VOLOMI-958557 format. One record per residue: residue in three letters; z, x, y of N, C-alpha, C, O, CB in turn. Coordinates in steps of 0.1 Angstrom, whole numbers, plus 5000, padded with zeros to 4 digits. Glycine has a CB too. Layout:
ALAZXYZXYZXYZXYZXY...
This chain:
UNK432210257925430710307922430810297906430110227899430210487928UNK431710367901432210367887432210257882431610247871433310417885UNK432810157887433010027876431809957878431409907867434409917879UNK430909947889429509917887428609977879427809907871428909937898UNK428710107879427910177868428210137852427510117842428210337871UNK429510127853429910067840429509907833429109877822431310067841UNK429909847845429409707837427809697840427309607833430309567845UNK427009777849425909827846425309847828424409777822426209947854UNK425909937825425909977813426109907803425409907793426510057812UNK427309817805427809727791426609597793426309517784429709657792UNK426009597808425109497805423809527800423009437798424909417815UNK423309657799422209707795422209707776421309667768422209877802UNK423709757774423809757758423809607753423109577743425309817753UNK424709507761424409367758422909317754422509247745424909297769UNK422109387766420809327764420209397753419309327747419909347775UNK420509527749419309607740420009527727419109487720419409827739UNK421109497724421609407712421209307713420809287701422909377710UNK420809227719420509067716418809097715418109037706421008957731UNK418309177723416909197722416709237704416009167696416409327734UNK417509357702417709407692417509317679416509327672418609457694UNK418609237677418609137667417509057665417109037653419509057669UNK416709007677415808927674414709027667413908997659415508837687UNK414909147675413409227667413609267655412609307648412909367672UNK415209267649415109327635414809177628414009187619416709407629UNK415209077630414708927621413208897620412608847611415208777629UNK412508957635411008957634410809057626409909027617410208967647UNK411309187624410609267615410909277601410209337593410709377619UNK412109197599412309157586411209077580410509127571413609077585UNK411008977585410208877585408408937582407508897574410608787600UNK408209047592406809077593406709187578405709207572406409157612UNK407709247575407809327563407709257550407009307541408909387564UNK408209157548408209057539407109057528407309057516408108947545UNK405709077533404609057526404409197518403609187509403509017535UNK405109297520404909427515405409437500405009497491405709527523UNK406709337502407109327487407009187479407409177468408509377487UNK406409097486405908997484404808957475404608867466405808967492UNK403909067480402409047475402309107460402909207456401409137486UNK401609047453401609067438400709207436399709257442401108927430UNK401409247423400709387421399009367418398709267411401509467406UNK398009447424396909397428396209387412396409477404396209497440UNK395409287408394309287397393109217403393009167414394809217383UNK392109217388390909137395391008997399390408947408389909147386UNK391908947391392208827394392708737407392508617410392808817386UNK393508857415394008857426393308917439393908927450394908907423UNK392108967437391509047446391408967458391109027468390209087443UNK391608857460391308747475392608767481392708737492390908547472UNK393808817474395008817480394808897495394008987496396008877470UNK395708857507395208937521396208997523396109097530394908847534UNK397508967517398809047520398909207514399309237503399908957513UNK398609297523398609407520397409447515397309547507399409417514UNK396409377520394809417515394209557522393309627517393709277520UNK394709557530394209717538394909817533394209917530394509747555UNK396209837529396709897519396209947507395910057502397509847517UNK396109807502395109797488393709887489393309967481394709637485UNK393209847500391609867497391209997509390010027510390609687499UNK392010027515391810147522392810287522392810387528391710097535UNK393610227513394810377513395210377497394910467490396710357526UNK395710267492396310317479395010347469395010447462397410197472UNK394210257468393110287453392310427457392210527450391610127449UNK391710407472391010517475391510657470390810747465390910507489UNK392910687473393310807469393810797457394010917453394310867477UNK394010717449393910727435392410757428392210817418394410607429UNK391410717437390110757430389710877433389010937424388910677432UNK389910947443390011077446390811177438390311287435390511087457UNK392011117435392811197426392211177412392411277405394311157427UNK391611077407390911087394389811157393389311177382390610967389UNK389011207406387911297405387111217408386011267405387611377392UNK387011117413385710997419385611047435386111137440386310797418UNK384710947441384110967453384810817458384410707452382210987452UNK385810807466386010697470385210617482385410497485387210707473UNK384510697488383510647495382210597492381410557501383410707502UNK382010597478381110497473381310377469381910387459380410537464UNK381110267474381610157471381310087456381909987451381210087481UNK380210137452380110087437381210147429381910067423378610127429UNK381410277428382610327424383810257422384310227411382910407431UNK384310227438385410167436385510027432386309977425386110177446UNK384309957438384409817430384609817416385209727411383109737433UNK384109917408383809947393385009987387385109967375382810037391UNK386210087397387410127389388510067395389510077388387610267387UNK388610007405390209957410389809767415388709707415390910077431UNK390809727417390809567418390709547434391509477440392309507412UNK389809617440389909587456388509457459387709407451389509787467UNK388609447469387709337475387009387485385909357485388509217479UNK387509467496386609557505386409697503387209767497387009557516UNK385309717509384909847510385809977516386509957526383809827519UNK385910077510386610187519385810227528384710277524387210327512UNK386010207540385110227553385310397553386110457547385710137570UNK384310447562384410597565385510637573385410667585383210637573UNK386710647567388010707574387710887575387010957567389610667563UNK388110917582388211067583388711097568389511007564389311137595UNK388411197560388511247548390111287549390711237539387311377545UNK390811357557392011427559393111277554394111287548392111497576UNK392511167558393511057555394011027544395110997542393210947558UNK392911037533393411077516394211177513394711167501392411127507UNK394511277521395911377519397111327529398211327525395511537524UNK396811287539398011257547398711157544399811157549397911247558UNK398211067537399010937531399110937517399210847510398210797535UNK399011077514399011097497400411037490400610997478398911267494UNK401411067502402811027494402910877492403810827486404311087502UNK402010797498402410657495401410607482401310487478402310567509UNK400910677478399510637467400110697454399610667443397810717472UNK401110797455401710857442402910767435403110777423402310997445UNK403610677443404610587433403810457428402710437433406010527442UNK404210397422404010267414403810177429404710167438405410207402UNK402610127429401810027437402909947448402709957461401209907426UNK403909877442405009787451405809907459405709897471406109687441UNK406510007451407310137459406210187469406610207481407710267447UNK404910207467404110267480403910177491403810207503402710317476UNK403810027485403509967497404609937507404509937519402809837495UNK405709917499407209917510407110027517407010027529408809917502UNK407110147510407410257520406310267531406710277542407510407513UNK405010267529404010247538404310167550404410207562402910197532UNK404610007545405209887556406309967568406209987580406409757545UNK407310007556408410067566408110177576408710197587409410117560UNK407110257569406710367580405810347592405510427601406210477574UNK405210187589404310167600405210087610404710077622402910077596UNK406610037608407110007616407810097625407910087638407609927613UNK408210187617409010337624407510367638407610377650409210527607UNK406510367631405210397643405310317653405010357664403810377638UNK405610157650405410077661406710117669406810127682405209917656UNK407510127662408910157674408410257681408410227693410510207668UNK408010367678407410497682406510447693406910487704406610567670UNK405510387692404910327701405410227714404810207724404110277695UNK406610167709407210107718407910217730407910227742408210017709UNK408410297721408910407731408210467738408710517748409310507727UNK406710477736406010567743405610487757405510547768404810627734UNK405410357754405010277761406410217772406210177784404410167752UNK407710237767408810207777409110347783410210367788410210147769UNK408210437784408410577793407810507802408310527812407910737790UNK406910437803406210397815407010307823406710287834404710337813UNK408010257818409010167824410010247834410610187843409910097811UNK409910347832411210427838410710457851409510487853411510577831UNK411510437862413010447861413210277862414410257861413810567874UNK412610167864412710047867413609987857414309907861411409987868UNK413610027842414510017830414810117823414110217824414109937821UNK415910127816416410247809415310237799414710137796418010237803UNK415210367794414410367776414610277768413710197765415010477765UNK416310267762416610207753416110037755415409977747418010237752UNK416709987766416209847772415009847767414709777756416209817789UNK413709947776412509897775411709907758410809837753411709987787UNK412310017754412010017738412309897730411409837724412810127731UNK413709857730413709737724413109607729413109517721414709717721UNK412609577740412009457745410509477738410009387731412109447763UNK409909577741408709657738408409627723407309577719408909827741UNK409309667714409509667700409309557697408309527692410509707694UNK410409467700410509327698409109217699408609137691411509287708UNK408809267713407709177715406209217706405309147705407409167731UNK406409347701405109377692405509317678404609277671404609537691UNK406709317673406809267660406509147656406109107645407809277656UNK406709047670406908907669405208867673404708757671408208847680UNK404508967678403208897685402508927671403108967661402208987701UNK401008867673400108867662399408977656398808997646399308797664UNK399609047666398709207666399909277658399609317647398409307684UNK401009297663401909347657402209317639402009387629403009307667UNK402609177641402809127626401709187617402009257608402808977626UNK400309137620399209187615398909307607398209327597398709177623UNK399609407616399709547612400309567598399809657590400509637622UNK401309477595402509487584401909417575402009457563404009427588UNK401209277578401009167567399909247561400209257549400608997571UNK398809307565397709367556397509487554396609527547396509347560UNK398609577560399109737559398009767563397109777554399609827544UNK397809797575396809857584397410017587398610037588396609767597UNK396310107590396610227593396910237610397610327615395410297588UNK396510147617396410167632397910167637397910237647395410047640UNK399110117635400110177641400010347646400210397658401110147630UNK399710427634399310567635398510627644398910707652398810607624UNK397210577644396010567654396610537667396510627675394910447651UNK397210427671397910357682398810487686398710517698398710197677UNK399510537681400710647687399710777691399810837701402110697674UNK398710807681398010947683396910907699396810987708396810987665UNK396310787700395710767713396610747725396510797736394910647714UNK397710677720398810737736399410857737399810887748400010657739UNK399610917727399911057730399011117735399411177745400211127720UNK397311147733396511187738396411157751396311257758395711167731UNK396411037757396410987772397611027777397511097787396310837775UNK398910997773400011077781400311207779401311247785401311017779UNK399911277773400011417774398911497776399011627774400511467764UNK397911437781396511527782396411647792395711747793395311437787UNK397511587801397611717814398811797813398711917816397811657829UNK399611757809401311827807401211937794401612057794402511687801UNK400711837784401011897772399611887762399411827752402411817766UNK398611977769397211977762397411997748396611937741396312097767UNK398512087741398112107728398311987719397611957709398812227723UNK399611907726400011797717399311677716399311607706401311767719UNK398611657729397511567731396211587722395311497720397111597746UNK396211707717394911757710395411687694394611617687394711967710UNK396611707691396911707679397211517678397211437668398211837674UNK397411487688397511317688396111277686395911197676398011247704UNK395211317694393711297695393311307680392611217675392911427705UNK393711427671393011407658393511287651392811227643393011537649UNK394911247654395411137645394911017649395110917642396911127645UNK394111007661393510887665391810877658391010777657393610887682UNK391611027654390211037646390310997633389311007625389611187646UNK391510947630391610937615390610777612390310757600393510937610UNK390310697621389010587619388210657630388610657641389410407622UNK387110707627385810767640385610667646384910707655384310837636UNK385710527647385510417657386310437667385910427679385810297653UNK387410477664388410507675388410677684388510707696389810477666UNK388310767671388310897679387310917684387411007693388611017674UNK385910857682384710917689384710897704384610977714383410867682UNK384710757703384710707721385710757730385410787741384910557723UNK387110767723388310837730388210987735388411027745389510837721UNK387611047722387111177728386111227739386211307748386511227718UNK385211127735384111137747384511097761384011147771382911037743UNK385610987762386110957775386811037780386811057792386710847776UNK387911117771388911187775388211337782388611397792390111197763UNK387011377773386111477778385411437792385211517801385011507767UNK385011307793384611267807385611277819385311307831384111117807UNK386711237815387711237826388311357830389111357839388811157822UNK388011467823388211627826389211667815389611777816388911667841UNK389511617806390111657795389211737781389211707769390711517790UNK388611827789387711897780388311947768388011897757386912007787UNK389312037768389912097761390612027750390612067739390412167767UNK391211927753391811817744390811777734390711797722392211687752UNK389911707743388711647734388311747722388611717710387311617744UNK387711857724387211937718388111967707387811937696386812037725UNK389112037711390412097702390611967692390011987681392112137714UNK391211847693391611717685390511697679390811667668392111577691UNK389211707680388311667675387711797662387111757651387411637688UNK388111937666387812027657389012037648388912097638387312157664UNK390211977651391611957644391111877632391211927620392711877653UNK390811767634390411647628389611687617389911657606389711537638UNK388311787620387211797612387711927603387311927591385711807621UNK388412037608388812097599390012057589390212127578389112197606UNK390711947592391811917581390911837571391111847559393111827588UNK389911747578389211697567388511777555388111727545388411627572UNK388411887558387512027549388411997534387811987523387812247558UNK389611977536390411967521389811857516389911877504392011947521UNK389311777518388911657511387511677508387211657496389211537519UNK386611707519384911737521384511817506383611777498384611857537UNK385311917508385012037500384711987487383611987483386112147501UNK386111937479386011867467384911787464384111817455387111797465UNK384811687471384111597473382411627472381711537468384611547485UNK382011737475380811787476380711887461379711897453380711867492UNK381811947460381412037451381511957436381312007425382312157453UNK381911837437381911747422380511687421380211667410383211617420UNK379711657431378011617428377411667435376211627433377511487429UNK377411737443376611817452376411777466377111687470375311817446UNK375611837475375711757489374711627490374711547499375411867503UNK373811607480373311507479373611387475373111277479372711537474UNK374611407465375311257460376511227470376911107470376011267442UNK377111307479378111287488377311207501377911117507378811437493UNK376011247504375211197514374811057510374710957517374011297516UNK374411077497374110907490375010827492374710717496374010887475UNK376510867489377610797489377910717504378110597506378910897484UNK377910817513377910757529377110667531377410567535377510847539UNK375610707526374510607528374910467523374810377531373410647521UNK375310457511375610357507376910277512377010157510375610377497UNK377810347516378910287525378510217534378710097534379910367531UNK377710277544377110237559376310077555376509967560375810377567UNK375410107545374709967543375209877538374809757538373709967536UNK376609907530377209777524378109747534378309617536378009797509UNK378709827543379509767556378809687567379309617575380309877563UNK377609727566376509667575376409497573376109427582374909747569UNK376709457560376309307554377309257551377209147546375509287542UNK378709307551379809227550380109087560379809087572380909337552UNK380508997557381208897564382008937575381808877585382008817556UNK383009017575383709057580382909197593383309217605384609077569UNK382109257587381709377596380209397601379809487608382009497588UNK379609277597378109267604378109217614378909137618377209197599UNK377009267622377409237639376809077640377109017650376409367651UNK376109037631375308877633376008827624375308747617373508857631UNK377408837621378008747611378808667623379408727633379008827596UNK378908507620379708397626381008377621381808307627379108277626UNK381408437611382708447608383508587610384708607608382808397594UNK382508687615383408777618384308767629384208667635382808877619UNK385208847632386508877640386108997653386909017662387708937628UNK384809047651384909177657384909097672384608987675383609307653UNK385409237680385709217693384709307700384709297712387209247697UNK384009377697383109467707381909387712381409287706382609607700UNK381309427723380309367729379109297721378809177723379909477736UNK378609377711377309347704377909207696377509097699376509487693UNK378909217687379409117683379508977687379108867682380209157681UNK380409007700380808917709379608807712379508687710381208997721UNK378508907716377308867722376808757716376608647721376308967722UNK376608827702376208737692376408617689375608527688376408777683UNK377808607688378708487684378908367694379308257692380008527681UNK378408437707378308357720376808277722376608167725378508477734UNK375808367718374608317720373608277707372608217706373908417728UNK374508337695373708327681372308417680371408397671373108157680UNK372208537690371408617691371908757691372908797697370808587700UNK371108817683371408997681370309047689369309037682371409077662UNK370009097699368809187704368809287696369709317689368909247718UNK367509357695367409457687367509587694367109617705366109447680UNK368509687684369409787691370409777699370809877705368809847697UNK370909667700372009617703373509707701374409737709371809487697UNK373409727688374509827683374409967687375210057683374609837669UNK373309997697373110127699373510107718374410147724371510187691UNK372510027722372610007736374009967740374510017750371609917741UNK374609867734376309817740377209947738378109957746377209667730UNK377210047728378210127731377910247740378810307746378710167720UNK376710297741376410387750376410347762376810427770375510437749UNK376110217768376410157779378010147784378510207793375910037778UNK378610087777379910057779380910197780381910207787380309967768UNK380410287770381110417773380510497787381310577792380910507760UNK379210467791378810537803379410487815379910547824377410537804UNK379410367815380110277829381810337826382410397835379910047829UNK382410317816383610337814383910487821384610517831384010307799UNK383210577813383610697819383510757833384210847838383010757812UNK382310687838382010727856383410637862384010667872379910647864UNK383810527855384710467864386110487864386910447873384710367864UNK386310567851387810617847387610717855388310687865388210677831UNK387210797856387010927869387410887882388210947889385410977872UNK386610757885386910737900388410687901389110717910386010627907UNK388910597890390010557891391610667890392710647894389910457881UNK390710797882391610907882391710997900392711067904391011017869UNK390710977904390611037918390910957927390910997939389411087920UNK391210837925391810707936393110707935393810667944391310557933UNK393610767923395510797922395810637914396610557918396510817945UNK395210617904395310517897395210537881394510467874394310427903UNK395810647876395810717861396210607850395910607838397010847859UNK397010527857397310387844396410297845396310247834398610287845UNK395410237855394510187850393310237846392510167841394310127856UNK393210387847391910447839392410457827391510477818391410587844UNK393810457823394210477807393610347802392810357793396010497803UNK393810227808393610077805392210087800391710067789393809957818UNK391610127811390010117813389610177799388810127791389410207826UNK390110287798389610397784389910327770389210337760390510557783UNK391110257771391610197760390610087755390110077744393010147764UNK390309987767389409867764387909917761387209847754389409757778UNK387410027767386310077765385810127751384610137748386210157773UNK387010157743387210247730387010067724386110057716389210357726UNK387709967728387609847716386209787721385709717712389009717716UNK385609797734384409687731383309777730382309717733384109577743UNK383109917726382209977724381309987711380009977709382710057726UNK382309987704382110017686382709907681383209827688382910157677UNK382609877667382809797660384609797659385309887655381909817649UNK385209677662386809677662387209517661386509437666387609757678UNK388409497652388809387656389709357663389909427673388909337649UNK390609247661391609227672392709307671392909377681392209087672UNK393509327663394509407658394309567666395209647668394309417639UNK393109587669392809737672393309717689393509827695390809797670UNK393509627695394109657707395509697711396109707722393809557713UNK395909707698397209807696397309957703398310017707397209847682UNK396109987704396210127712396410127723397010227727395310187712UNK396009987733396509967747397409937750397509917762396109907752UNK398609927742399809887745400709977755401409917764400509867732UNK400810087756401410167765400710177779401310187790401610297759UNK399210167778398710167792398610047795398410047807397410227795UNK398809927791398909757792400309767802400409727814399309647774UNK401409837794402909837803402609917815402909857825404209917795UNK402010037816401910107828401210057838401710067849401410207825UNK400310007837399509907846400209767850400109727862398109867837UNK401009697840402109587846403009677856403109637867403209497832UNK403509777853404609817864404109857878404909837887405309947859UNK402509917880402009937887401209787897400909797909401510037882UNK401009687889400109577894401409507902401209497913399209467881UNK402709477897403709387901404009377914404009267920404809417895UNK404409527919404909527934403409487945403609447956405809707937UNK402109517939400909467946400209357940399009357943399909567948UNK400809277933400109147931399709067941398808987937400709077925UNK400209057953399808957960398509017969397808947976401008897967UNK398309167968397209237976396009177968395909187956397209417977UNK394909117977393609097970393009197960392609177948392809087980UNK393009307968392509387953392909407939392309447930392309497954UNK394109377940395009387927395209247918395809237907396709447933UNK394809137925394408997920394109027907394909027898393208907928UNK392909077905392109067893392709147879392309137867390709107898UNK393909257885394509317873395409237867395709267856395009447876UNK396109137872396809037867396008947856396508947844397208957879UNK395008887859394008857850393908947838394208907827392908847857UNK393609057840393209147831394309187820394109227809392809257840UNK395709157825396709167816397009057809397409067797397909207821UNK396808927814396508827808395708817797396308777787396108787816UNK394408857798393408857790393508927777392908897766392508887798UNK394309047780394409167769395909097763396209157752394509347776UNK396609017766397408977759397208847752398108787746398408987767UNK395808807753395408707742395708717727396208637720394108697744UNK394908867724395208887709396408907704396608917691394608977705UNK397508927712398808947707399608807704400308797695399809047718UNK399408687712399708547714398708467704398908347700399508497730UNK397908537701396608487692397508417678396608407669395408647687UNK398808367673399508337663399108257658398408167664400508317665UNK399308247642398808157635398708007638397607947635399208177626UNK399707937645399807807650398807797661398307687662401207777655UNK398407887668397507867679396207887676395207857683397707957691UNK396107947664394707957654394207847650393007817650394808037642UNK395207767645395107627638394807527650394207417649396507597628UNK395507567661395007447674393207477680392307407683396207477692UNK393407587680391907617683390907567676389907517681391607737682UNK391107587662390207547651390007377650388907327648390907607637UNK391407307654391107167654390307117666389607017666392307097653UNK390607207677390107147692388107197691387107127693391307247711UNK388307317687386907387695386307427680385107427679387307557709UNK387007447670386207487656386407597653387007677660384707477656UNK385807637638386607777636385807907643386308017644386907807618UNK384607887646383707977654384608017670384908127674382007897656UNK384707947673385807957688386808037682386708157685386707807695UNK387808007674388908067669388608197668389408267674389508017657UNK387408277660387208417657386708477672386908587676386008457643UNK386208387678385308457688386608487701386508587709383808327694UNK387508397701388708407713389008517718389008547730390008367709UNK389208617706390008737712389208837718389408927726390808797702UNK387708807710386208917713386308897729386608977737384108847704UNK386008747730385808717747386808757754386408807764385708567751UNK388208757753388908787758389008907764389308917776389408777752UNK388809007755389009137754387709177763387809247773389209187738UNK386609127758385509197768385509147784385109197795383809167762UNK386109037782386408997800387109057806387009067818387008897803UNK388109117799389309187803388609337810388909387821390409197789UNK387709387801387109517801386209517814386309617822386309537788UNK385309397815384409367827385309337841384709347851383509237825UNK386309307841387209297854387809397858388009437870388209207853UNK388309477845388809597850387609687855387809737867389709677838UNK386309727848385209767857384709727870384209807878384209757851UNK385009617873384809557885385509637897385109697906385309407883UNK386909617893388409667898387709787901387309807912389909687887UNK387509867891387310017891386210087905386410157914386410057875UNK385009997899384210017910384509997923383510027930383309947909UNK385409947929385609897941386810017948387210027959386109727940UNK387210077936388410197938387710307950386510327949388910277920UNK388410367958388010467965389010597964390210567962387810417978UNK388810727966389710837965390810807971390510747982389310957970UNK392410817968393510817973393510667975394610627980393610907985UNK392710567973392910407973392610327965391510267967392610347981UNK393410297954392610227941392610077946392109987938393410247924
């Protein structure tokens, strides 16, 4: 028995080493844009490498430190070499990420990319916890982390310098700890609130699923933490000027090629935007009706899955509902990784059961944005055109959500 355990341990160690080596190579390649991207100037504002770090972190924080209001598009475009508007992130973001904006641009960019990589590994740890006892934590972490840094979704976080890894860890923590460690779950939810399009629907769904304390406390923590920034911003120009900046921010975002619901080149994966790119028509009020309907249906059915003893499926439905309800890009499905792994573990031994067959298709569809690598995109463009390429991920995620809704609608108490 001891010899078998020793042999198994050596096998696990070898597997971790081999997978880890592939992961290190993938991580190195994914990190390169952080030090290869040029120092931002007006002449290279179209540079995509680390563009989110540049436009949504480094220069907004610099603007705040210089006494301006980074939420006002006109001020940001006038003072800094940015290409995108700084969206309405939670104001505490400007303090939380302050250490990355204090040094020179390149040092800050590399440090932020490394921190994001660490967060991706932490997300892999949370996902690998769902694999136990089927696989040791180290093996699961190595496999999931490697798949992440090799996937399009994972590489995109580091390529453009997104804050989504932190939000994904927050969302995963809120879902994972909401019953056993509600205080930690509330802190995690506060991190997911960094982008309101994550925090608001997630808080509403957690509230609907019975985690009211987590939803309310996490929201309150995010709001109180943001006062550190909101109070100085309001004091500088008064409440009217602050509200004018917010209104200008929303107006600008609604007409950008990447943010407008009726943009044919947008990669948005939410229901309203995917419907427009498929039909060429945006019904009046679509951006209100779609979120309300998607969240209401998902809330009812997630509760049904909880009562049916399928919390993993409920978590995945929650994550997909967040993605399809309001404005989201393909990389935002990162929040679903731990729930995706958990559902795969539950589905595999039941994959031949008729009721669970659609769940396998759900897993494949959610994997589409992760597998949508650059060469895949080029192939889709050559065969179906550019519009199909930017619509593919959205269609896959919306279909996955719809199939999971259908699966949940048939769930019964004690029998998913």
